[in-house]
N, C-alpha and C positions, 0 to 999 in steps of 0.2 A: 504494499498499501506505498502512497503516497504522503508524507509530512508536508504541509505546506508553510514549517518554519521549522529552524533547527537553530538555534545559537547558541555557543560554546562562552559561557561566562568566566569572568578572575575570577579565580578563590581570594575570597575576602576575611576579615576576620571574625567572619561567623557572628553568632547574639551580640557583640559588642557592636559592630558595625551596623547591625540590623537596629539596636539601640538607640544609637546615635541619629542614623538617616529618621527615626520616629522624631525624637525629642530636636533636631534641627529644623525640618521639613514635615513636620505633624503628619507625613503622608505613610501610609504601611508600604512604602517600596524595600525590597530586599532584593542583595545578588548573594548568592552561596552558591556552591557546589552540587546542591539539588535543589534548589528553587530561587526562581526570581517572580519577583512581586514589584507591579506598577498599578498602584490604586486605583492612580489619578486617570491612567491609562485604560484599566481593563485588562493587565496583562498579565497572566501568570503560566507560567513555564516549569515543569520539571521537566529535569538533567536537559535542557534546551528545545524542548520539545514544547508546543503550545498545547496545552488543559484540554481544546477544545480536539483537538487531531486525536489525543489520547482518548479519548474519549468516544470520539466517532470510529475508531478503528483501532481501540487496542481492545482486552480483557479485563478485569480486575488483575486479574494474576499477572497478567503482563506487565501491569505496569508496578505492580509490588518486584517484580524481578528488576523494571529498570532502575525506578528509588535503589532497590541496595547496591546492584551489581554496575551502574552508572551506563548500560545499555537495553537496547531491545534485546529479550531471547531467539537466537535461534529456533527452528522449530523442534529439534531436538532438545536444549537448553529448554525450553519452555514445557516439556515431555516430562523431565527429569525433575524439573523444579516444584510442576504443580504434584508429581505423585509424591514428591516430599510434604507437598503442606496436606495433602491428604492423607497422609500416613501418620500427620500429628493436629487430625481434628478431633478427637474424643477428649473428653476432659477428666478429669479424676473422679468417681462416681461421689468421694469425700465434697468435693468441691459443688458436686450437683444437690448436695443437701443442702450446702447454702442457701439456696431458693426456696426450702420451706419455710424460712424466718421473712419472707415477704407477703405480704395480704396478697389477696388478689385483689384487682384493681388498682398496685402501684403498678407507679408508669414505668414502661419497659428499660427505659435512661438511666432511672434514678436504680433500679434493681443489676442492669447490666454494670454501673460504676460501682456499686459494690461487690459481686462476683470478681470484677478486674482485680481490683482493689486486694482481694483475696487471693489471687491467681497466682502471685509471687510466693507464699508456701508450698504450694505445688508443683515450680516449676525450675527450681532455680539452686540444685543440692549442693551442686558443688561450683557454682558461676562464677567465672573470672571476669570482671569487667573489663580488663586487660587485655585478654585473649580476644583478635579478631574472631578467631572459628567459632567460641561460647557465644558471641554476641551476635554472630547470624545464624544460630541454630536458635536461639533466644527468639529472635525477630519473626526466623521461619515459625514458631510454633505460638507466637500471637497472632500472627497471618494467621493460621491456622484453626485457632481456638475463637477466634471472635467470631464468626457467622454462629459456631455451635454457641455460645454462653449467648451474642444476641437472639438469636431464635429460640431456649430456654424461658429467657427472659421475658421473651414478647407472650409465650404461651403463657408462664406462670399469673403474668399479668391481667390473663383471659380464662386464666383460670381452665385452663388446656392441661391433658398429661402431657409428660416428655415426651419427642421422639427423639430419639440418635441417632447421628450423621450417618449415612450408610457406604463405604468406600469404595463402594463399586462404583456412586457417580461421581462426577467431576465434580473439582471446587463450588465452582458457582455456576 
C-alpha cells in the first residue's frame, strides 16, 4: 500500500523538550523518535507515518509493531508477531477474581483501570527494566492482555459471564 507521507524526525531530548514546547508556545507540538504532533496544524505521525494513513491501511497489530520496532513489519514478521501476541492473551485466573469486586453497572473504564493496575503483580516476576528484551516482552504482554481485560471489564459492567479468548482466532 502507498503512504502519502513518511518523514523522519531528528532525535530530541524527549519529555523535557515536549514540556518546553508546551510551556513556551502553549501548543501540544512535539517531535520524538516515535511521535510527531503539531496540534495547531492537526498533524499526528507515528514513526514518520501520518496517522490517517496508518488508520486506513494498517491493522492495530501492524501499528503496534511499528511503534515497538520502528518499521512496519514484513508479512513474515507480522505473522510471527501476531502469533507471539496471541500466545500471551490469557490473564491469570487470580486477576480475573478482581472483577468480582466491581458491581454490575460500574463503568468499564473504571473496572479496566483497577485491573490494569493490578496486572503488574501478575506479570513481572523477574522483570529487569534495564534489559531491552525484558521490556519488549513486557510490552508485548500488555498489548496482548489489554483486549482481554477490556472485554472482561465490559462484560462485568453489563452483568454478563466472562468469555475467554480463543487462541485459534487472530488478535483482533
